[in-house]
C-alpha positions in Angstrom: -16.7 -12.2 10.7 -19.7 -14.4 11.9 -22.9 -12.5 12.3 -26.1 -13.3 14.0 -27.2 -17.1 13.6 -23.8 -18.1 12.2 -24.2 -16.2 8.9 -21.0 -14.8 7.3 -20.7 -11.1 7.2 -17.9 -9.6 5.0 -16.6 -6.5 6.4 -15.3 -5.0 3.2 -19.0 -5.1 1.9 -20.2 -3.3 4.7 -17.2 -0.8 4.6 -17.9 0.0 1.1 -21.4 1.0 2.0 -20.4 3.2 4.8 -17.5 4.8 2.9 -20.0 6.4 0.5 -21.7 8.6 3.3 -20.3 12.0 3.0 -17.7 13.0 5.4 -16.5 9.5 6.0 -12.7 9.2 5.6 -12.3 5.5 6.7 -14.1 2.6 8.0 -13.5 -0.6 9.9 -16.2 -3.2 10.5 -15.7 -5.7 13.4 -17.3 -8.1 15.6 -17.8 -7.8 19.3 -19.0 -10.6 21.6 -22.9 -10.6 22.0 -24.5 -12.9 24.5 -27.6 -13.4 22.3 -26.0 -13.6 18.9 -22.4 -14.8 19.6 -21.0 -11.7 17.8 -22.6 -8.3 16.8 -21.6 -6.1 13.9 -19.8 -2.9 14.8 -18.3 0.0 12.9 -15.3 2.2 13.6 -15.7 5.5 11.5 -13.1 8.2 11.0 -14.8 11.2 9.5 -14.5 14.9 8.9 -16.5 16.6 11.7 -19.0 14.9 13.8 -20.2 11.4 13.4 -23.5 11.5 11.6 -24.9 8.2 12.8 -28.5 8.6 11.3 -26.8 8.9 7.8 -24.7 5.8 8.4 -27.7 3.9 9.6 -29.8 5.1 6.6 -27.1 4.0 4.1 -26.9 0.6 5.7 -30.5 0.3 5.8 -30.8 1.1 2.1 -28.1 -1.3 0.9 -27.5 -4.1 3.4 -29.6 -7.0 4.8 -30.5 -6.4 8.4 -28.0 -9.0 9.9 -25.1 -7.1 8.1 -26.0 -3.6 9.5 -23.7 -2.5 12.3 -25.5 -2.4 15.6 -23.1 0.1 17.2 -21.0 2.9 15.4 -18.0 4.3 17.1 -16.2 7.4 16.2 -12.4 7.0 15.8 -9.7 9.7 15.2 -7.6 7.0 13.6 -7.5 3.3 13.0 -4.6 1.0 13.5 -2.6 0.1 10.5 0.6 -1.8 9.5 3.8 0.0 8.4 2.5 -0.7 4.8 -0.9 0.7 5.4 -3.0 -2.3 5.8 -5.9 -2.1 8.4 -5.2 -4.2 11.6 -9.0 -5.1 11.7 -8.2 -7.5 14.6 -6.8 -4.7 16.6 -9.6 -2.1 16.1 -11.7 -3.0 19.1 -8.7 -3.0 21.4 -7.5 0.4 19.9 -10.8 1.9 20.7 -10.8 0.2 24.2 -13.9 -1.9 23.4 -12.0 -5.1 24.1 -9.2 -6.1 26.5 -5.6 -6.0 24.9 
């Protein structure tokens, strides 16, 4: 994924940081179009209980450069996977209704 200013953002790195927040079961980091930056970093989070966005933002701020931090967090009940269990990252935004199918 290409973040602000054309800098590469590796979703797995961001997901690993967010996955350490208590209550997080699964994360998917993806890009959405942004008029100013080209793409903005977003995170879908499957969690036990309510989405604790302040805890997610705090974890990201502690371990990630500002351009790698998600600008938007979305709670999901499930994420799209292949039959073998691999995350379908390109389908996350569509699955959540954030992009046209």
